[in-house]
Every structure is written in C-alpha cells, then in structure tokens.
N, C-alpha and C positions, 0 to 999 in steps of 0.2 A: 504494500500500500504506500502511496505517496503521501508523506506527512504534510500537514497544512503549514504553510509558511507563517512566520510571526507577523508579517505585515499585510497579507492580502487573503481574501477568501470570497468566493462568490456567494450570493444570497441563497442560491438553490443549487444543491449538488445531488446527483442521482443516488437515491437509496430508498429502502422500504419496499414492501411488497407491491404497492401500486406502481412504483417506478420500474422495479425489476421485471414485472410481468406484463405491464400494460403501458409503460411509458408515461405515467402520470406522476403527480407530486404527492408525497406522503402528507398526511394531515399534520397540523401543528401539534407539538407535544403539549399535554396538559401541564399546567403550572402546579406541579406537586411539590410538597415540601422535600427538601434535600435530606439524604441520609448519608452521613459521613462514614467512610470506611475506617476501620481500625488502622493503626499506623503501619502494621505489617501486611495489610491486604491490598488488593487491587480490584477495582470495580469499573465496569463500563457503564457510564451514565449518560443520560440524554438531557442536555442543558437547554433551558429555555432562553432563546436568543431571538427576540421578536422582530428586530429590525437590523439594518446594515450597521448602525452605530454599535449595537450590542455585539454583533458578530466580530466587528473590528476590535472591540474591547476584549472579547474572549480570546481572539487570536494573539493579542498582545501579552497575555499572561504566561506564554511559554509552556503551556501544558501539552500533553500528548493527545492532540486532536486527531480524530480519524477522518477519513474522507466522507463518511456518512453524515448527511445533513438534509434538511428540507425546510419548508416554510415554517419559520419560527423556532427551529431547534438545530442542535448539532451534537453529535456523539463525541464524548471525551473519555479517554482511559485515565483513571486516577491511580497514581502510584503511592497511595497512602494518605494519611490524614493531613499532611502538609498541603497537598494539592487541593483537597477539599476546602481547607482554610482559605487558600488563595481565591477559590471560586466564591466562597461566602463573603469574603472581604470586598470583592469586586461587585457584590450585589446580585449574584446569579442564584437562581433556584434550579433544581434538577430532580429527576427521579432515576432510580437505579434500574438499569436494564438487566444486568446479571452480575454475579460475582465472577470477575474475570478469571480467577484462578480455579477454573472448572475441571481441568484435565479431561477435556472431552474425549481424549483418546481412550480413557478407561471405560467409557460407556460404549462398548462395541455394539454395532448393529447385529441382529440375529442373522441376517443374510442381506446381500445386495446383489444387483445385477451387473456390477462393474466387470469389465473385461477380465481382470485378474482374479475376481472372486473375493477381494479383500473385504473384511468386515470391521476393520479398525485402522486408524491412522498409522502409517509406517513410522518406525524409528529410523535413525540414520543407518543402523546395521541392516534393517529391512531393505532400504533403498539399494545398498551395496549388494545385498544378496540377490535382489531382483535383476539388477543390471547384469550381474555375472550369470544368473540363470538364463536370461534371454540370449546372451552371447553363446552359451553352451548349447542351448536347445535349437537355435537357428544359426549355425555357423556360417552358412552362405549368405545370410540376410542381415546379420547383426554383428557389428564390430564394437567392442568395448573401447572407449577412448579415455585417455588420461590427459587432463589439462596441465600446462607446464608449471604453474606456481603452486607451491604448498601454502596452506593457510597459516595463520599466525600460530595456531596450536599444532602445526605440523601435519595436518591431514592432506591427503591427495584428493582432488576433485575429479570425479568420473562422470562420464556420460556414455551414450551409445549412439552409433550411427546405423540407420536402418535403410535397406534398399536391396533390390535384387543384385546379385554378384557384387556384394558390398566391397570386396577387396579389389575390384577393378579400378584402374586409374583414369576412368573416362571423365568427360566434361559435363556431367549432369548438374542441374541447378540444385542448390541446397536450401532446405527449409530448417530453421532453428526454432526450438521451443525451450523455454527455461522456467524454472520455478524456484521459490524460496530465496530470492534476494533478501527478503525480510523474514527473520527467524520464526515469528509467531504466525505466519500466514500459511498454515499447514496445507489447506486445500490446493494451494498453487503447485506444490510438488506432486500431490496426488493426481491432479488433472494431467500433468505432464507425463507421469509414469503410466497412467491408464491409457493415454493415447498411444503409447508405444505398444502395450499389450493388444490394444484394439486393432491396430494396423496389422500386426503379425497374426492375430487370431483370424482375421478376415481375408488375408492374402490368399489368393487362389479360390476363394469362395465369393468374394464381392468383386465384380468387374472393375468398378471405379477404383477401389483401393489397389487392386492388382496392377492396373495401368499406372497409377501414381507411383508405386514402388519400382516400376520399370523406368519411369521418367525422372525421378528425383532421388536425392539423398536426404533423409530426415535425421537431424541431430537433436537429441534430447539431453538436457542437463537438468534433472529434476531438483537438485540441491546445489544452488550456486554458493550458498553460505553455510557450509556444514558445521562450523564451530558454533555459530549462533543458534542454528536449528537444534543441535544436540542439547544445548542449554535449555531451549524452550520445550522440546518434546520429551527429553529424558532427564533433564537436570532441574535445578531449583528456580529457573527464571522463565516461567511459562510465557510471559508476555514480553520477553526480550525482542527487540526489533532489529538491532544493529549487529555488526560483527564483534569480534573479541579484541579489538584494538584498545589497549589500556593506555599506552604511552606512544605518542606519535614517533615513528621511526624505530620502535623497538617491538620485536615479536613478544607475544605474551606467553609466559610459561602456563601450562594447562590450569593450575589451581586458581590463577588470578581472575579469570573471566567469571567464575561462579561466585566469587565473594560478594556479599551483599553491598559493601561499600563501593563496588565497581559496577553495580547493576545498570546504572544509567550511562556508563561509558561505552565507547565503541563508535564506529563510523557508519552512518547510513550509506551503505554501498550503492544505493540507487540515487545518490547525489554525488558520486565520485567519478563518473565518466567525464572525460576531458572537455567535450564540446560544451561551452557555456558554464563550465564548472565555477562554483563559488558565488553565484549571483542570486537572483530572486528565488525565494522559496527554499533556501538552504541556510544553515547557520554556522557561525564560527565558534559557537559555544559547544565544548566537548561533551557536555551532559545533555544537550538538546537531542531530540529524537531525529532531527534532520541535519546533524553535524556532517559537514561535507568532507572532512578529512584534511590532512596537512597540505595536499596538493592534488592536481588532476592525476587520476590513475595511481594514487598512492597505495591502494589496497590490493593485495594479491588476488582476491576473488574477482575483482573487476579487470585486472590485467589478464586473467584467464579468459574472460569473455571477449575482451579486446582482441586477443590473439586468435581466438576461435573464429571470430567474424572476419578479421582482416586477412586471415589465411585461407578463406574459402569464398566462393561466389554465392553469398547468402542473398537470395532474391526476395525472400519474405521471412519475417521474424515475429515471434510472439513471446512476450514475457508475462508470466502469470502472477497475479497478486490477489489479495482480499482486503477490504470488501467494498461494495458500492454499486454493483450492477451496471458497470460502464465498460465501453471499449474505447480506448483513448489513442489518439494519433497526434503528431505534431500539427500546429505549433504548441510548444510547451510554455513559451512566454510570448506575449503580444509583440515584443520587439522583433520577433522573427517574421511576423506576417504569415500569410498563407504560403505553404511550400509550392514550388513549381508543379508538383504532382498532386495538388489538392483534389483535383477531379477524380483521379484514380484512387487516391487514398480514401475519399469519402464514399465512392461507389462500393469498394470492398467492405468498408466499415458498415455501410447500410445493409449489405447482403448478410454479413455475419450477425448483425444485431437482429435481423429478422428471424434468425434461427433460435435465439435464446431470450429475446425480449429485452435485452440490455439497451442502454442509450449510447449510441455512437457519437463521439464528439471530439473536437479539437481540445487537447488537454489544457491549454492555456485559458479556455473558456470555462473550465472547472475551477482551477486555480493555477497560478503561475509557478513553475519550478525550473531549476537548471541542474545540469549534470546527470540527467536520466538516460536510461538505456536507449530508448527508441530515437530520441533526438540525436544522440551521438551516432547511432548505427545508420540512420538515414543520411545525415550530412557527410558521413565518411564513405558510404558505399552506394547510396541511392536505392538500396533495397528497402521496400516498405516494411515498417515495424509498428506493432500495436501492443498496448498494454491491456490485458483483461483484468478487471476487478470483480472477482466472483462473490456472489452471495449478498445477503442483507442482514445477517444475524451475528456478525462478529468475525473475528480473525480466524477462529477454528471452531465452528459450531459442531453439533453432533455429527458423527461420521455419516450417518444415513443421508444427510443433505448433499453429500458429494455426488451420489448417483443422480439425484434430482438435477443438480447443476450440469452434470455431464450429459445426460440424456434428455433433459428438458421435462417440464411439468406443465399441466394445464394445456393451454393452446399451443405450447411449444413441445409437447411430449413427442418423442421420436426424433427430435432435432437437437435442441440444446446446444451446449458449447461444443459437443462432438461435431455437430453439423457445421458450426462456425470454423472449427479447426480444419475440417476437410475442405472448406471453401478457401481457407488461407493456403493450404497445400496445393490446391488447384491453381491459385494465383502464382505460386512459386514455379510451376512448370509452364505457365502461359507465356509464350514467347512474345506476345504483344505487350507484356508487362515488364520485360527486361530486354536484353540484347543477345545476339548470337554472333560468334565468329566461326566461319566455315572455311575449309580449304583442304590442301593436301600437304603431307610432310612424310619423311621417311618412317617406315613402320618401326615402332618402339622408341621413337624420338620423344624426348620430354619437352613439352611446351610450357613456358612460364609467362604469365602476364603480371605486370607490376606498375605501380606509379607511386610517387611521393608528393605530399603537399603539406601545408600547415593549416590546422584549425586553431581556434583561439578560445580561451576561457572568457567569461564575463569579467568586467571589473569586479573584484572579489572582496568579500568582507573579511577583515583580519580579526583576530581574537580581541584586540584593543578597540575595535569598533571603527578603525580607519579603513580606507578603501585602497586596495592594491591595483596596480595597472594590469590589464589583461596579460595573460601568460601564453606563450606559444605552445601548441600541442602538435609536435611533429607526428605525421600520420603516414604509414606505409602500408599499401595493399599489395599482396603477392600470393598467387596461387598457381598450381601446376596441374597438368593432365598428361597422359601418355597416349601417343597415337597408336591406334589399334590396327588389326589386320586390314590390308587393302590400302592403307596410307591416306585415307580420307577421314577427316575429323569434323565434328560439330561440338562447339563449346558454348554452353549457356552461361552468360556472364552478366554482371551488372553494367550499366552504361559507363563509358569512359567520361561522358559529359556529366558533371556533377552539379548539385545545387550550390549556389553562392551562399556563403555563410553570413548571417547577420551579426556574428561576433567577430570583431576585427581587433587589430593592434591598438586602435584608438577608442574602442568602446562598442556600443550597440547601435545598429540602424536597420530598420525593416527593409529587406530586399527579397525579391522573388525571382531573380534571374538565374541563369545557368552559366557555368564556366566551361568553356570548350577545352577539354583536355584529351590526351591520347593515352591508351595503354601502350607500354613497351612490351612487345611480344618477342620472346627469345626462343629459338628452336635449337635444341642440342641433340644430335643423333646419339643413339645408344652406344655406349662405350667411348664417347668423346667428351671433351671439355670445351667450354666456351660455347660457340654456336653463332647462328645468324640472328640478327635483331632487326625488327621492323616496327614502325609505329602504326597503331590501329585506332581510328577514331570511330566510335559507334554510339548512337543515341538509343533511347528507349524505343522498343518496337522495331529496331533496324537489324539487318544482318550484314556483317562485313565479310568480304571474301579475300582470302590471302593464299598465295602460292608459295609454300616453303619446301617444295619438292627437292630443291638442291641445297638445303641448309646443311652446314658443316661447321 
C-alpha cells in the first residue's frame, strides 16, 4: 500500500464495498466516540474527517494513514496509545474497525478454490517451498531465479520464470508480477503465487493460457521484502510495513529488526526507486511509514527489482498491494502530467477494472507520491506498469477473502483479479503495445541490445527539513537473446523511443513528449568475442528489420 503523504490527500479515495464492487462512494463514517488502544496494541480505526481542512489536518499528524478513505472518513492504523492521544488532541473522533493484531493467518479457511488449494496465508518458508516445488514439478516450464542482492538480514530473494521451453534463449516478451513490497500486505504475495499455480494448472487445458505461455515469459516474485514479511507473518511485528533497515548504510544483524524499540524503523521500499525519489509523498523522517531511505536505490530489495527489469524486455508489469480496490497507473505526481501513452494505459486499466470492479485511475489523482515502482519502470523502459490495491477490509483480512478477490464475487464472479491478470499478460504479448526487431544472424549468435541514459530524482527532503538538489540516476538497459535454428530471429522489445522525464537536473516541469533514442544492437557469433554493432530505432507498435547475417 502507498502510504499517505504528510502534506496532501484527496477528499475521496476508492475503498469500501460500494466502491470495490460497484464503483460508488462509501457512506460517511458515523461520529462514534473514540476508543483508545492500550499502549502495546495496534488498532485500525476509521477517523471522522468531514471536510478537506480536516483531512489536511489529519495528514499533518504523521500517523500511519492507509489508502482507504471516503466521504467524511479515513482509515488510520494506530500504533499504541500515543497515536490515539495525538488524534484526540487534534480534535478527531473515530471508531475502531478491528484490533489490528489479529493474526488472520491463524484463522485458516476450511477449504478454498484457489489454484494451489491453500487454506491459510503462507509463511516465508511456504513461499520458498512452493517456488522450489513448481520448478521441480514442471522442469521444462518453470525456472527458479535468484535475484542478485541479499537482504539486510542476509536472505536471498527468489522468484520463478514460467513459459514453454523456459530454458531457451529466445526473444519472447516478459511479463513481471510482484508482491509484498510492504510486509503487512499478505494478500499481495498470495495473488502473485496463485497466478503462477493457475497458469501451470491450466496449461494444455485452456487454449488462451497455453498460447500465452508459448508467446511470453512470466516472472513472479511473490516476496520482494522477505525480512519485513517474516517479521509480520511469523514474528512479533504483524503490522510492520517497511524493510529491516535500522541504520542507514549498515546491514542489520537479525535480532535488531524485531526489537520493539526499532519497530517503526526501516525504509518504505516503495518510495526508494530512483525516478523522482525523495519528493512529494515521501518522508525524510526515519520513523515515518513512508521514509524514502538514504538515497535512490539505497535498499537491496529495490536494487533487485531494478536489475530484474533493466535486464529483460518487460513489456507489462504489475505490483500487488493492499488495500483500497484500485488499479493505479502513472502519473504519480501532477508534475508529471499525462504520460505519452495515457490512451493505452487507460484502455488496459479500464478493461482490467471491468473484471474485478476496482477503480482504475491515475495514481496522482488519488494522492501524490514519488519513488514508486511503476513510475520508475515506465520512465526507464516504457513498458506499462500498474499497481493493484486488493480488498477493502484491511492489510490481511481472513484468508477466505483471497479467493473472492482472485476469482471475483457478485457481478464479477468468474472474472476477478484473475481475469485482470490475464488481460495484462495478453497486453505483454500484443505487438501493437510494444516493439519488434526482426532479421537474420548466424545460428547460435548472441544478440544484445543496450542503451544508457540519466533519470533524475525530485528535489528531495533532507532529515533537517532543507531541500537537496535533484540527484542523477544513471540508468542502463541491457538484455540478450540467442539466434535459433535457421538464422532468422524475432525479438519482442520495448520501444527505443522513451518518454521524456518531468524530473530534471533543475527541478520538476510537466512534459508529455518522447525522446528519440536508439538501441545499440550487438551480434556476437558463437565462440567469438566482440561482434558487429548497429543502431536500431523503433517506436511503439513498429517492427525494425536488420540484417546481421555477416556479423563477426
């Protein structure tokens, strides 16, 4: 979930049953008397905020506000009696939605129709076991992948790649889905893992899924933030949001993250991506739930995702979160303006929202943030990226609700987020939505496309409240394929022509243009070094033809 910034919030944010299922606004919360939690407890409360001035005052308190709000109310997670006292002193009233420390995982469902057959939330060990199990069970279709950076507690982050002939070095487009950037958002990992089970269960039985696994590579990383998730799911900090960064620049020995005095420390890794880092909707306060970290890409979990995306041709991306019932796309701040691909972005968003009843919207029209996944991935690669905010009943409600979110309920039964995911995967293979390079080259030759450019952070907030000048974010994209039998190849790639960034060396300015750049394409015959290099310029929906038959 994207944490509410201290300075801004829209009057109406998608949440509640009426919005999640029918696109309407939830009713105002009744003005009930507040119930203060004990000093050691956490509670999810619905605060009465009847107008814009009240919402701005609420945001200024620095509390753990969720994305869920509606006409006259906003949900807040209270971390003890001190938070309740701040609310009361500011003149707010509220009613308790639930005791946040519910350990919903312990209330397992009797049965669910989920593809894996799970009846309870997974632990970190369960995710690791499932990733290994799928790789063993489907060796020609599933490859277990290891991301390059260990976490602060020394863990290795794993995922899986799914596709027919998964070990081949061909040029199929890549679809990426991730979960659990935020530790307490357990359904986000479940939805990611279940989609993998679903694809493999129906491969060979469902024509559409079988075709998609012929045409695409699907990469799933269900747990981006394993240290934090382990503290939330199996440790003492059920409502932990961030990673286990205790001291900037120093890895945290395992015991430190779980100590009560460190519970509010850590980096919000979904504010740590380099594009626009440090600006609107993030905090320089290390105990704030939206602390942006010491610098762009300072956290190993986010360097993992950076390298995953920049090393492949990711044409469509989904990052899963809870809660709010929305599908979010750029822009993430109004300074960006509409992206050059807003028409395509909105069209796919609307189609996906029709599957699960969510509200598709530009993220900055919800509230403005910087340093998020999809903003960075789009401006780096031009592949379309979306954030799904599942559910309406908290960060990790009873496990039985996961199946309802996945398959849909009421008028969306039989569609749900599963249907939305499949549409996103369809978009990943749609050649009108990305670019293609075709040609001929020696059999077994390695082709590499690459380019380098600079993105920029926002003017960023320092710990002392002053503003730092924008920082450069050097960006390098590089991926490879191997030419198969016959010497002719087709490579599905992102456009070389990329969107112009609104974040520059001098600050922020809304722009909607495109920068005309080329891929550097290098052909290296098998058993050789070096190779032949050509420039390839290709836009969205275009095919570039190259002849590398004599490369050496």
